[in-house]
N, C-alpha and C positions, 0 to 999 in steps of 0.2 A: 664131730668134724670141722674142720676150716671155713665150712658152707654154714653149718649150722652156729659159730659163734658168730657167724656177722650175723645172722636173723636174731640173734638173741643178745645182741649191742646193747640195746635200750633199757636192759636191767642198769647199765656201770654208767648213763649219761650222766652228762652235769647237770646237779639239778632234777637228774629225773622224777620218772612215777616210782611211788614207793611199795606200788600191787603189783608190779609186774612182777612175771614167774622169775624162780630161782633157775641161773642157767648151768647148762652143764657143763663137765669142767674141760680146759682146751686141750686141745693134741698137744701131746709134750714137745719142743722143738728139740730138732739135734745137739746130741749132747758137745758139750764146746770142746774143740778142737777135732771131733770126727766130719767126715769127710762124706760128702753124700756117694754112694754108690753107681748113681744113675743123675745125669743133670735133671736137675729140677728144686724143688722147694724142700722137701721133705727125703729122709734117706730110700724109702721104699716108692718113691714118684716116677714119674718115666715117662716117652712119648708113646709108649701104648704097641702093642705087637702087629695091631693093622693099619697103618698108618698111611691115610690116602693118598695115592701118588700126584695129586692136582695142588699143590699144596700153594705152590708160588701161581696158582690161579685164581687161587678164592677172592671174587669180588669184596673188594674194604666197602666196610660199609656206608651208607651217604649219607650223611649229621641231617637230622629234621627235628623241628620242633617236635620237644614230648614234652607232658607236666613231669616235674620230679615225684620221685614217692613219697610217700607219706612218711616213713617212720624212719628209713634209710639214711638220712640225712639229718638227722638229732645227734647234740655229741653223744660218744661214748667213750669207753675205757675199754683197755687190752694192754692184758699184764702188766699194768698199774703205770698205762700209757694215755694223758687223753688226746683226742683229738676230736677237732672241731670245722664239718664238711661246713663248704659255703654252704648256702641257701639261694642261690641264683646262677646262673650263669656267670663269668668276666671273665677277666684276662688274668692268664694265669701262662707262667711257661718257667719250667724247673729242670735241673740239670742234675743228675743221679744215677743209683742204680739200678737196672732193670730186671729180676728176675724170671721164671716164670714157672708153673702147677698146670700138672698133666694131667693124666688118668686115674689118680690118686680123689680125683675130685670131679670126673666126668663124670656128668649125668646130675650129681647133685645141685642143689640149687642156690644161688647166690645168691648176696642179700637185700635183692629187690624180690626176690622170688621165683626170678628163670633158671632155666636147667642148664649148668655149664657145661658148655662142647668147647672143647679142648681144640676141635679144628674151626673153628668160629674166626673171627676176629676181634675178641675183646679182651678189658683190664679189669684189671683188681688195683683201687688208688684209696689212701688211706683218705682222700679229705676234698676227693673232688665231686661236684654234684651226681646224685643218681638219678637218674640214666647222664648222662652227656655222650660227647664222642670227643678226643684228642689225637695229636699227631703226636706218636714216637719214635726219632731217630736215633740210629747208633750213630757212634761216637765216632768209633773207629773205620765203622764201615759206609758210611752216610747213607744208607739206605733208610726209607724210613715206610711206615705202614699210618693208615685211619685206624682206628679204633673205637670202639663202642664200650663204655667205662659202665660197669654192669655188677662191677663186684664190691669189695671191702677187703683190703691189704696191700703189701704184703706188714706182716707186723713185725718183722725181725731183722736183725744187724743194719738195721736206719735205711733200708731199700726203699724208692721212693715210688714203683710199679712194679706187680705184678703182671704177666704178658699170658695170655694162652700161648698153649704150645705153636700153633699155628701161626700169631703176631710176634713167637721169635725168631721162630722157624726166619719168617720173608725178610727180617731185619740182619741173622746172620749171628746170635748170640742162645741158639737155643741148643747143640752143639759142649758151648763151654757151661749154662749151666745159668750165666748173669755177663752183665755186660753194660758198660755207663751207654745213657744214656740223656738228650733232648723232649721232657715233655711239654709239650703244649694244646692249650683248652681250643677245640673248634669252635667259633657261632654258626647254628645250622640255618644253612641261604648267602654262607659267605662265602668269598673263595679262597680269603685267608686265615687263619688264627684267630683267634681271640684276643691276642696281645696286638696284633697288629690292625683292630679293628676299631669302629669307635666304641665308647667305653658306653656297659648299659646301665642302668637303673640299678644303685645298690643296695637302698632298701624303699620301703615303700613310696617314700618319698619323693617327690619330680624333683628334678634336677632342673632349676633355671638353665637359661640356653644361657648360651658363650658369648658372649662378643670379642668377636678380634677386629681390633683398632686396623687403619689400612697401614699397609706402610708406608715409609716418608717418601718413597718414589719406587718406583721400577727397580732401580739397579741396584737398590741397595735393602732389599728383602729385612725385616726383623727377626733378629736369630733367638733362639727359644730362651729363656733365661738358665743364668749356667746353675749347675747341680749343689746344693750344698755341702762342703767337703764336714766330713763328722769325724774327729781324730779320739772320740773314745776307745779304751783299750780293750775292755771285758766287761761282762754282763749278758743280758739275752736280751733280743728285741721281738714282737711280735710284726710279723711282714705281714702288711695288708694285700700289697702287687707287688708285680716283678715286669718290667715293660722292657724291650729292645730299644725304644724311639724315649730319647729325653723327650720331648713334648708331650708325648704319651700320658709319663709320669706324671708330670707337670699337673698335666690338665684331671688327672684325678689325683693327687695329692688339692687341690682347690677343692674336689667333689667332699676327697674323705675328712676338709678340714669342716666342711657346711656340712655334714650328717653328723659328725662327731664333736659339736660345739658344747655340748652339754655336757661331755662322757669325762672331765679330767681329763683328757689326754691332747698329747702335740704330735701329729704326723707328719715325717719329713723323711725326704727323700737321702739317697746317698748312691755311685755306684758303685758294684760289688764283681768280681768274675764279669763283668759286660755288660751286664743287666743293671739298669735301675730304679731301684727295689722301697719301695713306697712301706714305713714302718711308723708304729709305737715305742717308746722307752728310750733306754737302754731300761732296765731290771736289772738289780745284784744277784737276784740268783732266779733260777728254773721256776721257781713254784708262784712266785709273784707274776709272771712274764703268764704262767698259764692262768691266772687268776684273770687278768685282764685280757686276757685273749679269751677266754667264755665269757665271760660281761660283755666281751665288745660283739661276739658270737649272735649270742642270747639275745640283746636288746637292740641292735642294729642290724646283724644278717650278713656279718663281712665275714669271711672265710681267711681263716690265717694260718701261720707256717711260725713255729719259735727258732729261729738262731740265735746264734752265738752273736756278739758283737764285735 
């Protein structure tokens, strides 16, 4: 089952332990060209026969500081694809397709050992730290919901996040089965998402305090340094962070350069799809980019995403 796969993913971690037990075969995904008979992730999934009437009034989880799970944030492989989870809370904002999972996994264990409740406001994500919190906003409806991320997935069709049935219902994608969303990490205790909050340390090394030079005059504030234009037409990059703010991207760029001074990579920043993305590369092929991503995650604690350049 999907939940059991998530628990056993450590057998396939990049550079993982050779003595881990052999995993059970994963559940077979839908055949190519087939369509689900119910909205949901697998053919025989669905919302259940006794759906509560108060789904719209279920309180959203309140983000709070929680210790990260000891095993669920290690690199792992599913269906031949490597994933490198974040090992600390950090800025994250991504746009993509959300799906949801329902009664087929209701009552099963999540990747961190909790019981999955399809009527709770939770989510599964391939690389966000577990547990953590995120705001998921439907691009079509504009509706949003705060979820507690406590599971791994989705692993098919390049989907970004798997929502519980209740969370998918809250933003209006439950009946369609999927929909385009924006996922933003939330910093516990802050009023805004992590992407808009002051940057936390990326690794164990302390961050030197930033010295902001005084403006020449009150009437002429200093503008952020312009974003370099990257024109390379092909290959793959290893994304380290994505920001709505030019200034936040440049701050993180400086921080990444300090952390990776001995890593033989050169972090850069570019603007794509309205976001300022800090990355290294490009690399000629996906395998080379994956090797760099795994090295940065294991040695420096960076959460990474592979993207076409």
